[in-house]
RONUKOL-770392 format. One line per 3 residues: for each residue x, y, z of C-alpha. Coordinates in nm, 3 decimals. Layout:
BEGIN
X:Y:Z ~ ... .
//
This chain:
BEGIN
5.369:-13.557:-3.965 ~ 5.435:-13.489:-3.596 ~ 5.435:-13.857:-3.503 .
5.535:-14.019:-3.830 ~ 5.845:-14.166:-3.663 ~ 5.616:-14.395:-3.461 .
5.521:-14.579:-3.779 ~ 5.873:-14.613:-3.916 ~ 5.872:-14.984:-3.827 .
5.662:-15.047:-4.139 ~ 5.934:-14.919:-4.376 ~ 6.110:-15.255:-4.437 .
5.782:-15.446:-4.476 ~ 5.614:-15.238:-4.746 ~ 5.812:-15.388:-5.043 .
5.796:-15.742:-4.899 ~ 5.459:-15.857:-5.050 ~ 5.596:-15.844:-5.405 .
5.863:-16.119:-5.373 ~ 5.629:-16.330:-5.159 ~ 5.339:-16.309:-5.406 .
5.567:-16.368:-5.705 ~ 5.706:-16.679:-5.539 ~ 5.361:-16.815:-5.449 .
5.225:-16.727:-5.793 ~ 5.506:-16.905:-5.975 ~ 5.443:-17.216:-5.764 .
5.062:-17.225:-5.788 ~ 4.972:-17.029:-6.102 ~ 5.290:-17.009:-6.314 .
5.123:-16.930:-6.648 ~ 4.899:-16.652:-6.516 ~ 5.182:-16.504:-6.309 .
5.414:-16.488:-6.610 ~ 5.144:-16.337:-6.832 ~ 5.087:-16.059:-6.576 .
5.454:-15.990:-6.521 ~ 5.433:-15.614:-6.591 ~ 5.182:-15.584:-6.307 .
5.444:-15.717:-6.066 ~ 5.696:-15.461:-6.188 ~ 5.438:-15.184:-6.144 .
5.353:-15.313:-5.795 ~ 5.718:-15.323:-5.694 ~ 5.777:-14.966:-5.812 .
5.453:-14.842:-5.650 ~ 5.523:-14.993:-5.309 ~ 5.878:-14.860:-5.312 .
5.741:-14.516:-5.403 ~ 5.529:-14.528:-5.087 ~ 5.843:-14.600:-4.886 .
6.018:-14.310:-5.061 ~ 5.740:-14.066:-4.967 ~ 5.744:-14.196:-4.611 .
6.124:-14.158:-4.594 ~ 6.104:-13.810:-4.742 ~ 5.856:-13.694:-4.477 .
6.071:-13.853:-4.208 ~ 6.379:-13.672:-4.340 ~ 6.204:-13.335:-4.351 .
6.085:-13.385:-3.995 ~ 6.438:-13.467:-3.883 ~ 6.588:-13.163:-4.055 .
6.336:-12.941:-3.879 ~ 6.346:-13.096:-3.532 ~ 6.679:-13.284:-3.501 .
6.550:-13.583:-3.305 ~ 6.660:-13.942:-3.252 ~ 6.381:-14.196:-3.200 .
6.408:-14.558:-3.088 ~ 6.143:-14.814:-3.010 ~ 6.211:-15.171:-2.896 .
6.009:-15.467:-2.769 ~ 6.122:-15.788:-2.607 ~ 6.173:-16.094:-2.821 .
6.352:-16.340:-2.593 ~ 6.393:-16.325:-2.214 ~ 6.581:-16.600:-2.031 .
6.728:-16.535:-1.687 ~ 6.996:-16.268:-1.736 ~ 6.974:-16.276:-2.116 .
6.731:-16.048:-2.296 ~ 6.706:-15.998:-2.672 ~ 6.499:-15.711:-2.808 .
6.384:-15.608:-3.154 ~ 6.295:-15.261:-3.268 ~ 6.380:-14.974:-3.497 .
6.614:-14.680:-3.466 ~ 6.552:-14.350:-3.647 ~ 6.832:-14.095:-3.664 .
6.985:-13.881:-3.941 ~ 7.189:-14.175:-4.072 ~ 6.876:-14.391:-4.104 .
6.677:-14.125:-4.288 ~ 6.964:-14.050:-4.526 ~ 7.014:-14.417:-4.612 .
6.640:-14.483:-4.656 ~ 6.610:-14.184:-4.892 ~ 6.913:-14.301:-5.087 .
6.793:-14.662:-5.115 ~ 6.441:-14.579:-5.225 ~ 6.519:-14.306:-5.480 .
6.792:-14.505:-5.655 ~ 6.595:-14.831:-5.637 ~ 6.284:-14.679:-5.798 .
6.485:-14.542:-6.089 ~ 6.669:-14.871:-6.132 ~ 6.343:-15.070:-6.131 .
6.192:-14.840:-6.397 ~ 6.508:-14.884:-6.601 ~ 6.505:-15.261:-6.549 .
6.152:-15.301:-6.684 ~ 6.285:-15.234:-7.034 ~ 6.639:-15.363:-6.987 .
6.518:-15.707:-6.871 ~ 6.203:-15.719:-7.085 ~ 6.334:-15.995:-7.312 .
6.491:-16.201:-7.034 ~ 6.321:-16.523:-6.927 ~ 6.406:-16.445:-6.565 .
6.213:-16.116:-6.563 ~ 5.990:-16.209:-6.267 ~ 6.275:-16.369:-6.078 .
6.476:-16.049:-6.123 ~ 6.204:-15.829:-5.972 ~ 6.149:-16.075:-5.687 .
6.519:-16.067:-5.600 ~ 6.537:-15.688:-5.629 ~ 6.229:-15.632:-5.410 .
6.359:-15.868:-5.144 ~ 6.695:-15.691:-5.157 ~ 6.525:-15.355:-5.099 .
6.338:-15.504:-4.802 ~ 6.661:-15.639:-4.655 ~ 6.849:-15.314:-4.706 .
6.574:-15.105:-4.548 ~ 6.564:-15.347:-4.256 ~ 6.940:-15.309:-4.217 .
6.940:-14.930:-4.193 ~ 6.645:-14.917:-3.949 ~ 6.783:-15.183:-3.711 .
6.812:-15.086:-3.345 ~ 7.077:-15.337:-3.238 ~ 7.367:-15.544:-3.365 .
7.173:-15.872:-3.382 ~ 6.915:-15.719:-3.615 ~ 7.190:-15.566:-3.824 .
7.358:-15.905:-3.857 ~ 7.033:-16.075:-3.965 ~ 6.962:-15.821:-4.238 .
7.333:-15.806:-4.322 ~ 7.320:-16.174:-4.415 ~ 6.995:-16.130:-4.609 .
7.157:-15.852:-4.810 ~ 7.451:-16.082:-4.880 ~ 7.216:-16.360:-4.990 .
7.037:-16.126:-5.233 ~ 7.373:-16.011:-5.368 ~ 7.470:-16.374:-5.426 .
7.146:-16.443:-5.613 ~ 7.167:-16.128:-5.825 ~ 7.535:-16.163:-5.918 .
7.464:-16.520:-6.028 ~ 7.135:-16.425:-6.192 ~ 7.252:-16.576:-6.521 .
7.374:-16.888:-6.339 ~ 7.393:-17.096:-6.656 ~ 7.702:-16.896:-6.750 .
8.005:-17.046:-6.570 ~ 8.164:-16.700:-6.528 ~ 7.857:-16.564:-6.348 .
7.829:-16.876:-6.130 ~ 8.195:-16.845:-6.030 ~ 8.156:-16.471:-5.964 .
7.866:-16.515:-5.721 ~ 8.053:-16.791:-5.538 ~ 8.361:-16.570:-5.513 .
8.153:-16.283:-5.374 ~ 7.982:-16.518:-5.129 ~ 8.304:-16.672:-4.996 .
8.489:-16.339:-4.973 ~ 8.203:-16.177:-4.781 ~ 8.180:-16.477:-4.549 .
8.529:-16.391:-4.425 ~ 8.420:-16.043:-4.323 ~ 8.083:-16.164:-4.192 .
8.250:-16.422:-3.967 ~ 8.466:-16.143:-3.823 ~ 8.155:-15.929:-3.775 .
7.979:-16.209:-3.585 ~ 8.280:-16.263:-3.358 ~ 8.302:-15.889:-3.294 .
7.932:-15.872:-3.200 ~ 7.967:-16.162:-2.958 ~ 8.284:-16.013:-2.810 .
8.114:-15.679:-2.750 ~ 7.821:-15.851:-2.583 ~ 8.065:-16.033:-2.356 .
8.219:-15.698:-2.258 ~ 7.908:-15.482:-2.230 ~ 7.617:-15.726:-2.190 .
7.406:-15.541:-2.449 ~ 7.336:-15.535:-2.822 ~ 7.146:-15.201:-2.823 .
7.338:-14.910:-2.972 ~ 7.271:-14.655:-2.699 ~ 7.360:-14.888:-2.410 .
7.648:-15.038:-2.605 ~ 7.819:-14.704:-2.673 ~ 7.770:-14.576:-2.318 .
7.895:-14.891:-2.143 ~ 8.185:-14.948:-2.382 ~ 8.310:-14.590:-2.359 .
8.283:-14.598:-1.982 ~ 8.483:-14.922:-1.960 ~ 8.756:-14.784:-2.188 .
8.782:-14.449:-2.011 ~ 8.795:-14.610:-1.664 ~ 9.033:-14.892:-1.769 .
8.786:-15.152:-1.648 ~ 8.837:-15.395:-1.935 ~ 9.120:-15.549:-2.133 .
9.218:-15.287:-2.390 ~ 9.367:-15.530:-2.641 ~ 9.051:-15.740:-2.638 .
8.846:-15.426:-2.705 ~ 9.072:-15.343:-3.000 ~ 9.027:-15.697:-3.133 .
8.647:-15.679:-3.108 ~ 8.639:-15.340:-3.281 ~ 8.868:-15.464:-3.557 .
8.647:-15.770:-3.615 ~ 8.345:-15.541:-3.651 ~ 8.539:-15.335:-3.903 .
8.629:-15.654:-4.096 ~ 8.263:-15.697:-4.187 ~ 8.259:-15.349:-4.338 .
8.585:-15.416:-4.524 ~ 8.433:-15.711:-4.709 ~ 8.094:-15.556:-4.781 .
8.235:-15.224:-4.905 ~ 8.512:-15.389:-5.111 ~ 8.803:-15.244:-4.916 .
9.155:-15.381:-4.944 ~ 9.231:-15.670:-4.905 ~ 8.876:-15.814:-4.942 .
8.795:-15.614:-5.254 ~ 8.853:-15.893:-5.507 ~ 8.486:-15.988:-5.542 .
8.358:-15.650:-5.667 ~ 8.493:-15.647:-6.028 ~ 8.374:-16.006:-6.082 .
8.030:-15.908:-5.952 ~ 7.984:-15.713:-6.275 ~ 7.881:-16.043:-6.437 .
7.529:-15.975:-6.316 ~ 7.281:-15.757:-6.512 ~ 7.379:-15.391:-6.528 .
7.082:-15.261:-6.319 ~ 7.212:-15.479:-6.037 ~ 7.552:-15.313:-6.068 .
7.386:-14.972:-6.054 ~ 7.177:-15.047:-5.745 ~ 7.369:-15.280:-5.517 .
7.730:-15.247:-5.635 ~ 7.739:-14.869:-5.670 ~ 7.470:-14.704:-5.459 .
7.336:-14.922:-5.179 ~ 7.480:-15.264:-5.086 ~ 7.845:-15.163:-5.100 .
7.742:-14.860:-4.896 ~ 7.631:-15.097:-4.619 ~ 7.990:-15.123:-4.497 .
8.016:-14.743:-4.484 ~ 7.684:-14.736:-4.301 ~ 7.807:-14.989:-4.043 .
8.126:-14.794:-3.969 ~ 7.927:-14.470:-3.947 ~ 7.676:-14.633:-3.713 .
7.951:-14.770:-3.486 ~ 8.175:-14.462:-3.509 ~ 8.098:-14.353:-3.147 .
8.248:-14.687:-3.044 ~ 8.551:-14.661:-3.274 ~ 8.641:-14.303:-3.180 .
8.747:-14.403:-2.827 ~ 9.011:-14.637:-2.976 ~ 9.260:-14.425:-3.176 .
9.433:-14.735:-3.315 ~ 9.112:-14.850:-3.484 ~ 9.050:-14.504:-3.629 .
9.398:-14.507:-3.777 ~ 9.344:-14.856:-3.921 ~ 9.016:-14.740:-4.080 .
9.183:-14.438:-4.240 ~ 9.485:-14.645:-4.347 ~ 9.271:-14.911:-4.515 .
9.071:-14.632:-4.676 ~ 9.372:-14.454:-4.828 ~ 9.518:-14.783:-4.959 .
9.183:-14.864:-5.122 ~ 9.164:-14.514:-5.272 ~ 9.497:-14.553:-5.451 .
9.463:-14.923:-5.535 ~ 9.120:-14.887:-5.695 ~ 9.238:-14.596:-5.911 .
9.551:-14.772:-6.033 ~ 9.363:-15.092:-6.114 ~ 9.113:-14.895:-6.326 .
9.381:-14.745:-6.552 ~ 9.400:-15.019:-6.816 ~ 9.072:-15.207:-6.784 .
8.891:-15.282:-7.110 ~ 8.552:-15.384:-6.969 ~ 8.347:-15.070:-6.909 .
8.164:-15.213:-6.607 ~ 8.480:-15.338:-6.440 ~ 8.639:-14.998:-6.487 .
8.343:-14.842:-6.309 ~ 8.364:-15.113:-6.041 ~ 8.724:-15.022:-5.958 .
8.616:-14.658:-5.958 ~ 8.348:-14.747:-5.703 ~ 8.609:-14.923:-5.493 .
8.829:-14.613:-5.496 ~ 8.543:-14.377:-5.403 ~ 8.435:-14.606:-5.118 .
8.794:-14.575:-5.001 ~ 8.749:-14.197:-4.984 ~ 8.443:-14.247:-4.761 .
8.629:-14.490:-4.536 ~ 8.922:-14.247:-4.517 ~ 8.687:-13.969:-4.407 .
8.531:-14.188:-4.137 ~ 8.876:-14.288:-4.012 ~ 8.971:-13.922:-3.990 .
8.654:-13.852:-3.791 ~ 8.503:-13.645:-4.071 ~ 8.156:-13.795:-4.035 .
7.976:-13.531:-4.237 ~ 8.216:-13.546:-4.533 ~ 8.188:-13.926:-4.550 .
7.808:-13.927:-4.562 ~ 7.806:-13.634:-4.801 ~ 8.027:-13.824:-5.044 .
7.814:-14.134:-4.993 ~ 7.510:-13.940:-5.116 ~ 7.671:-13.762:-5.410 .
7.865:-14.069:-5.527 ~ 7.555:-14.290:-5.515 ~ 7.363:-14.076:-5.765 .
7.663:-14.006:-5.988 ~ 7.775:-14.369:-6.004 ~ 7.417:-14.492:-6.056 .
7.402:-14.254:-6.353 ~ 7.729:-14.394:-6.491 ~ 7.625:-14.757:-6.449 .
7.284:-14.705:-6.603 ~ 7.455:-14.512:-6.883 ~ 7.692:-14.803:-6.940 .
7.389:-15.033:-6.946 ~ 7.236:-14.819:-7.220 ~ 7.562:-14.845:-7.415 .
7.577:-15.223:-7.368 ~ 7.211:-15.251:-7.466 ~ 7.274:-15.067:-7.793 .
7.590:-15.269:-7.860 ~ 7.407:-15.598:-7.809 ~ 7.166:-15.499:-8.083 .
7.466:-15.516:-8.319 ~ 7.692:-15.793:-8.190 ~ 7.439:-16.002:-7.996 .
7.474:-16.098:-7.633 ~ 7.847:-16.125:-7.585 ~ 7.998:-15.945:-7.283 .
8.347:-15.980:-7.430 ~ 8.235:-15.759:-7.720 ~ 7.941:-15.550:-7.597 .
8.125:-15.436:-7.281 ~ 8.474:-15.398:-7.425 ~ 8.560:-15.029:-7.458 .
8.838:-15.108:-7.704 ~ 8.568:-15.230:-7.941 ~ 8.359:-14.917:-7.904 .
8.407:-14.564:-8.031 ~ 8.212:-14.314:-8.236 ~ 7.888:-14.358:-8.043 .
7.826:-13.986:-7.991 ~ 7.592:-13.928:-8.283 ~ 7.400:-14.251:-8.227 .
7.332:-14.232:-7.851 ~ 7.339:-13.856:-7.775 ~ 7.127:-13.867:-7.458 .
7.327:-14.154:-7.313 ~ 7.647:-13.974:-7.410 ~ 7.535:-13.655:-7.233 .
7.433:-13.845:-6.921 ~ 7.761:-14.037:-6.912 ~ 7.962:-13.718:-6.961 .
7.783:-13.544:-6.672 ~ 7.841:-13.844:-6.446 ~ 8.207:-13.852:-6.551 .
8.255:-13.482:-6.479 ~ 8.089:-13.521:-6.140 ~ 8.311:-13.811:-6.040 .
8.617:-13.615:-6.155 ~ 8.521:-13.340:-5.910 ~ 8.435:-13.064:-6.158 .
8.216:-12.787:-6.011 ~ 7.928:-12.739:-5.966 ~ 7.840:-13.107:-5.999 .
7.763:-13.322:-5.696 ~ 8.087:-13.506:-5.621 ~ 8.290:-13.185:-5.639 .
8.147:-13.059:-5.310 ~ 8.190:-13.383:-5.116 ~ 8.526:-13.496:-5.253 .
8.675:-13.150:-5.205 ~ 8.568:-13.156:-4.841 ~ 8.740:-13.492:-4.786 .
9.057:-13.366:-4.957 ~ 9.063:-13.056:-4.738 ~ 9.009:-13.256:-4.420 .
9.289:-13.494:-4.515 ~ 9.541:-13.208:-4.488 ~ 9.439:-13.159:-4.126 .
9.477:-13.530:-4.054 ~ 9.793:-13.636:-4.240 ~ 9.987:-13.461:-4.518 .
10.095:-13.802:-4.656 ~ 9.736:-13.918:-4.682 ~ 9.645:-13.585:-4.839 .
9.912:-13.618:-5.109 ~ 9.788:-13.968:-5.196 ~ 9.426:-13.850:-5.198 .
9.501:-13.557:-5.428 ~ 9.713:-13.774:-5.659 ~ 9.428:-14.025:-5.680 .
9.189:-13.743:-5.766 ~ 9.403:-13.678:-6.074 ~ 9.406:-14.051:-6.159 .
9.027:-14.056:-6.124 ~ 8.990:-13.777:-6.376 ~ 9.229:-13.956:-6.613 .
9.070:-14.301:-6.614 ~ 8.714:-14.169:-6.616 ~ 8.781:-13.961:-6.926 .
8.968:-14.255:-7.075 ~ 8.642:-14.451:-7.041 ~ 8.443:-14.167:-7.195 .
8.679:-14.107:-7.487 ~ 8.723:-14.474:-7.574 ~ 8.347:-14.521:-7.571 .
8.210:-14.215:-7.746 ~ 8.487:-14.037:-7.935 ~ 8.664:-14.124:-8.258 .
8.526:-14.298:-8.566 ~ 8.281:-14.584:-8.568 ~ 8.424:-14.921:-8.481 .
8.456:-15.220:-8.713 ~ 8.126:-15.354:-8.585 ~ 7.926:-15.077:-8.751 .
7.883:-14.989:-9.116 ~ 8.037:-14.682:-9.266 ~ 7.803:-14.439:-9.432 .
7.887:-14.586:-9.773 ~ 7.761:-14.923:-9.653 ~ 8.107:-15.082:-9.626 .
8.271:-15.219:-9.319 ~ 8.551:-15.012:-9.179 ~ 8.888:-15.179:-9.204 .
9.052:-15.277:-8.880 ~ 9.360:-15.436:-8.741 ~ 9.511:-15.532:-8.411 .
9.738:-15.280:-8.252 ~ 9.933:-15.243:-7.933 ~ 9.750:-14.966:-7.751 .
9.895:-14.721:-7.506 ~ 9.735:-14.900:-7.211 ~ 9.682:-15.247:-7.353 .
9.866:-15.531:-7.516 ~ 9.605:-15.601:-7.773 ~ 9.300:-15.416:-7.892 .
9.081:-15.382:-8.197 ~ 9.120:-15.028:-8.330 ~ 9.086:-14.834:-8.649 .
9.397:-14.639:-8.742 ~ 9.236:-14.306:-8.670 ~ 9.242:-14.387:-8.299 .
9.623:-14.382:-8.307 ~ 9.706:-14.627:-8.032 ~ 10.028:-14.741:-8.194 .
10.274:-14.579:-7.956 ~ 10.393:-14.897:-7.790 ~ 10.413:-15.075:-8.122 .
10.671:-14.823:-8.239 ~ 10.848:-14.825:-7.905 ~ 10.911:-15.198:-7.925 .
11.049:-15.177:-8.279 ~ 11.420:-15.214:-8.318 ~ 11.638:-14.919:-8.423 .
11.646:-15.017:-8.791 ~ 11.268:-15.045:-8.814 ~ 11.210:-14.715:-8.635 .
11.466:-14.535:-8.848 ~ 11.293:-14.665:-9.162 ~ 10.957:-14.549:-9.029 .
11.071:-14.195:-8.945 ~ 11.266:-14.156:-9.266 ~ 10.925:-14.165:-9.437 .
10.753:-13.953:-9.170 ~ 10.870:-13.594:-9.191 ~ 10.547:-13.421:-9.083 .
10.278:-13.497:-8.827 ~ 10.004:-13.542:-9.085 ~ 10.199:-13.829:-9.241 .
10.201:-14.017:-8.910 ~ 9.868:-14.197:-8.954 ~ 9.936:-14.312:-9.309 .
10.283:-14.450:-9.237 ~ 10.173:-14.606:-8.910 ~ 9.892:-14.791:-9.084 .
10.125:-14.926:-9.352 ~ 10.381:-15.031:-9.092 ~ 10.128:-15.206:-8.871 .
9.962:-15.383:-9.162 ~ 10.301:-15.532:-9.241 ~ 10.318:-15.671:-8.887 .
9.960:-15.780:-8.824 ~ 9.689:-15.951:-9.023 ~ 9.367:-15.760:-9.078 .
9.068:-15.920:-8.907 ~ 8.700:-15.855:-8.854 ~ 8.667:-16.083:-8.550 .
8.441:-16.316:-8.742 ~ 8.152:-16.070:-8.771 ~ 8.032:-16.125:-9.124 .
7.676:-15.994:-9.105 ~ 7.701:-15.646:-8.955 ~ 7.429:-15.430:-9.106 .
7.306:-15.167:-8.859 ~ 7.415:-14.887:-8.632 ~ 7.390:-14.869:-8.253 .
7.077:-14.688:-8.141 ~ 6.951:-14.490:-7.845 ~ 6.767:-14.676:-7.571 .
6.392:-14.659:-7.517 ~ 6.229:-14.384:-7.315 ~ 6.178:-14.605:-7.009 .
6.557:-14.645:-6.992 ~ 6.631:-14.280:-7.067 ~ 6.388:-14.141:-6.807 .
6.595:-14.264:-6.506 ~ 6.908:-14.122:-6.671 ~ 6.747:-13.778:-6.698 .
6.631:-13.786:-6.335 ~ 6.978:-13.892:-6.221 ~ 7.126:-13.605:-6.423 .
6.913:-13.367:-6.215 ~ 7.030:-13.534:-5.894 ~ 7.391:-13.512:-6.010 .
7.351:-13.141:-6.079 ~ 7.166:-13.036:-5.764 ~ 7.215:-13.289:-5.482 .
7.556:-13.141:-5.397 ~ 7.397:-12.811:-5.296 ~ 7.248:-12.964:-4.981 .
7.597:-12.966:-4.831 ~ 7.734:-12.628:-4.935 ~ 7.951:-12.541:-4.632 .
7.865:-12.173:-4.597 ~ 7.719:-12.026:-4.281 ~ 7.772:-11.652:-4.253 .
7.579:-11.347:-4.137 ~ 7.281:-11.552:-4.026 ~ 7.245:-11.724:-4.364 .
7.278:-12.102:-4.329 ~ 7.294:-12.287:-4.661 ~ 7.423:-12.609:-4.512 .
7.117:-12.835:-4.504 ~ 7.327:-13.147:-4.452 ~ 7.487:-13.020:-4.132 .
7.144:-12.930:-3.991 ~ 7.029:-13.279:-4.087 ~ 7.327:-13.448:-3.918 .
7.340:-13.225:-3.610 ~ 7.240:-13.496:-3.354 ~ 7.500:-13.739:-3.486 .
7.773:-13.475:-3.515 ~ 7.709:-13.362:-3.158 ~ 7.730:-13.723:-3.041 .
8.067:-13.770:-3.213 ~ 8.216:-13.431:-3.114 ~ 8.360:-13.389:-3.465 .
8.681:-13.184:-3.483 ~ 8.631:-13.062:-3.839 ~ 8.479:-12.719:-3.891 .
8.261:-12.712:-4.201 ~ 8.170:-12.342:-4.196 ~ 8.423:-12.158:-4.412 .
8.418:-11.835:-4.607 ~ 8.416:-11.795:-4.982 ~ 8.781:-11.698:-5.011 .
8.908:-12.000:-4.820 ~ 8.677:-12.229:-5.013 ~ 8.794:-12.099:-5.353 .
9.160:-12.135:-5.257 ~ 9.109:-12.494:-5.141 ~ 8.895:-12.591:-5.438 .
9.125:-12.441:-5.701 ~ 9.402:-12.688:-5.627 ~ 9.181:-12.998:-5.640 .
9.001:-12.884:-5.955 ~ 9.336:-12.805:-6.122 ~ 9.456:-13.158:-6.054 .
9.133:-13.297:-6.199 ~ 9.172:-13.086:-6.513 ~ 9.532:-13.203:-6.546 .
9.414:-13.566:-6.548 ~ 9.145:-13.479:-6.804 ~ 9.393:-13.305:-7.035 .
9.634:-13.599:-7.022 ~ 9.348:-13.833:-7.113 ~ 9.249:-13.603:-7.400 .
9.600:-13.593:-7.544 ~ 9.637:-13.970:-7.523 ~ 9.288:-14.082:-7.629 .
9.118:-13.798:-7.817 ~ 9.185:-13.876:-8.186 ~ 9.243:-13.517:-8.292 .
9.520:-13.478:-8.031 ~ 9.659:-13.829:-7.997 ~ 9.805:-13.825:-8.350 .
10.026:-13.526:-8.274 ~ 10.104:-13.659:-7.926 ~ 10.214:-13.995:-8.060 .
10.419:-13.836:-8.338 ~ 10.621:-13.603:-8.117 ~ 10.661:-13.850:-7.828 .
10.785:-14.125:-8.057 ~ 11.016:-13.887:-8.240 ~ 11.151:-13.776:-7.903 .
11.211:-14.132:-7.786 ~ 11.360:-14.225:-8.123 ~ 11.640:-13.974:-8.063 .
11.692:-14.083:-7.701 ~ 11.707:-14.460:-7.687 ~ 11.754:-14.486:-7.310 .
11.447:-14.270:-7.247 ~ 11.249:-14.485:-7.490 ~ 11.340:-14.801:-7.300 .
11.254:-14.640:-6.964 ~ 10.918:-14.514:-7.095 ~ 10.843:-14.853:-7.243 .
10.909:-15.022:-6.909 ~ 10.691:-14.773:-6.720 ~ 10.400:-14.826:-6.957 .
10.434:-15.203:-6.940 ~ 10.447:-15.197:-6.558 ~ 10.131:-14.983:-6.539 .
9.947:-15.199:-6.788 ~ 10.049:-15.529:-6.628 ~ 9.961:-15.402:-6.280 .
9.613:-15.298:-6.390 ~ 9.530:-15.586:-6.622 ~ 9.651:-15.841:-6.364 .
9.449:-15.670:-6.087 ~ 9.756:-15.579:-5.892 ~ 9.851:-15.949:-5.880 .
9.633:-15.977:-5.570 ~ 9.398:-16.236:-5.720 ~ 9.698:-16.438:-5.837 .
9.847:-16.417:-5.489 ~ 9.523:-16.541:-5.332 ~ 9.501:-16.820:-5.587 .
9.857:-16.933:-5.518 ~ 9.875:-16.888:-5.143 ~ 9.519:-16.955:-5.033 .
9.332:-17.163:-5.289 ~ 9.622:-17.385:-5.394 ~ 9.765:-17.382:-5.043 .
9.437:-17.491:-4.888 ~ 9.393:-17.759:-5.153 ~ 9.748:-17.886:-5.096 .
9.693:-17.892:-4.721 ~ 9.365:-18.076:-4.773 ~ 9.540:-18.337:-4.988 .
9.809:-18.388:-4.720 ~ 9.546:-18.423:-4.447 ~ 9.346:-18.660:-4.666 .
9.656:-18.875:-4.726 ~ 9.735:-18.878:-4.353 ~ 9.377:-18.970:-4.272 .
9.359:-19.251:-4.527 ~ 9.709:-19.394:-4.485 ~ 9.786:-19.331:-4.118 .
9.465:-19.281:-3.920 ~ 9.266:-19.538:-4.118 ~ 9.577:-19.736:-4.218 .
9.671:-19.851:-3.867 ~ 9.340:-20.026:-3.783 ~ 9.308:-20.148:-4.140 .
9.662:-20.293:-4.113 ~ 9.571:-20.481:-3.795 ~ 9.266:-20.618:-3.972 .
9.461:-20.735:-4.276 ~ 9.730:-20.890:-4.053 ~ 9.470:-21.078:-3.850 .
9.315:-21.206:-4.171 ~ 9.641:-21.350:-4.303 ~ 9.735:-21.501:-3.964 .
9.395:-21.663:-3.943 ~ 9.427:-21.799:-4.295 ~ 9.768:-21.945:-4.209 .
9.649:-22.105:-3.888 ~ 9.350:-22.246:-4.070 ~ 9.576:-22.460:-4.289 .
9.804:-22.559:-3.997 ~ 9.522:-22.684:-3.776 ~ 9.318:-22.883:-4.032 .
9.239:-23.188:-3.807 ~ 9.416:-23.451:-4.022 ~ 9.639:-23.705:-3.834 .
9.871:-23.751:-4.132 ~ 9.943:-23.379:-4.145 ~ 10.021:-23.368:-3.774 .
10.258:-23.669:-3.806 ~ 10.431:-23.507:-4.103 ~ 10.491:-23.184:-3.913 .
10.602:-23.375:-3.606 ~ 10.860:-23.576:-3.799 ~ 10.971:-23.257:-3.984 .
11.039:-23.061:-3.662 ~ 11.208:-23.369:-3.500 ~ 11.439:-23.403:-3.801 .
11.536:-23.037:-3.780 ~ 11.600:-23.074:-3.408 ~ 11.820:-23.381:-3.460 .
12.016:-23.202:-3.732 ~ 12.080:-22.907:-3.504 .
//
């Protein structure tokens, strides 16, 4: 173990044989390769397990000895230009390699059952193995050129996996959108790398940081150009980690299989942007403007992601916007200089969000057994409900992941998010207020997802216990224009709010007590809306729990969600050091000269945590009173009765709800803005340029050609060689001359 770092170069190459052999096998021996497909899954998991053990030993060695190891060898030497390849092992590398391997192994085990009936089973494991290779190569890279190579390979794998079901137009469009959006950031990253090389003459991290900092401190370079190069580097991270304004690809990326969402769009690939900023933070810290831009983009993304998740109906897209918001927290922490808090939240969020995504996959898997493969139905939370008794393990796992993401102690995300919230007070009170407010929104929309999915009665898709279908009707929900609900879910608040005074007076004249609310509301809504069963005529079974191979990763992730947060407990008193994470990150923290003190006493910690946890509980309680059936009936009754007596308040409340819903359902109008200003604008400009090219650039020479043709044709008939014609023209011109 003493010299295990010397063999770290092999880490990216261990998973590589699987995609290579699958590709060769499908070309040369397609039948045998497909018949032995489970062997390839086992091989992929086994090789990645070797990498995990290797990474674990490397991490333990780093915690004990706090070293940074780098090894490089020359690749290209030409006069003054030298390009080297190598690997770089520091705390950030070991953390990322542990994170990638542990989550990837669980996702691959889960995928073996989830994708078992898919014709692209082998292709899926080939893509996933190559993605793991690319990601491990990215985090072990020793210079910016290597990072850019693996950065593009990771993007290519993301493109292939998002468009895995490429025969579906939605999936094909989603992967193209992700590809184009990331190309914007990647082009900025490439320009930033080239600009830094122009300034410093090096791609290696150690030399790059030392030379760049020296040039800035001694005013030996153009400061604005340095800011531009740093900003272009940050642009690559903005696109990859779905930060505003290049976040638009992430919710559409949910068109890929759910295990892909769990691995690359929650735990690893989107974390590549956070990794890049963390790796280059010694360079960014000497430019305060860039640090402020990083924190500013982070806080905007925190709030935007939370508000866009409020009214989403697709369970995976709701989790995608949640991921976007949590990545914003990490970016905010890095911009504040709180390196430890950012990486801590990266770790805890990865396991919690992987648990939530795999839990959603289990839900979708059970729903597809009833409604068939139809994302509009199997992923729509409005069409779920009452799943608690049918998928109890999935429900428990999803609840634990939800509580963790809400920041409820002692689960993982509580420790990391609370540290970011506390550090935000030291950086900017305005940012802190937004961060705390978003923490409450996170608790609200996460429990909205949980309650819509698991609580309440069974949906119309599933039989009642007497063997009859439950009646259903369309209703205007509290956070949606239109949704399939049974009356017991009580989402009729907006329907009553948009009634005129006469209709509402008639309704409340028959509703004197809260228990009469449901009955009268059902009668009223049935008079407005036709009952429908969405065309499902042959529903005959209940949703069921997933197989053990899908439940096993959920159970392991539950353990991670419970215990991984304890590695960063910020207590160091009386010689007792419980903060493993700080010991792990000591070399990097010393390099950055972090200003945040993470050693606090119990009293200070409890005071700080009480406020954040109280806000989280407030968001949970609001979600319970609006979406928990046993409470929402009373809530709707008293709120509507209140607004019925105060018409102006009713109108104001109605407008607020509509604004929130429209903002969320229309994705903050950002996609529409891009479509109008960029897509249509570029197409219009292209049409104008095309017209100018065809009519002006090509038209001028073409006009000369046509003119020459007609002149030649005319002259041809004038000079025909006939004497009679010449005499006729001669006499004609002489006659005209004499007349004049």
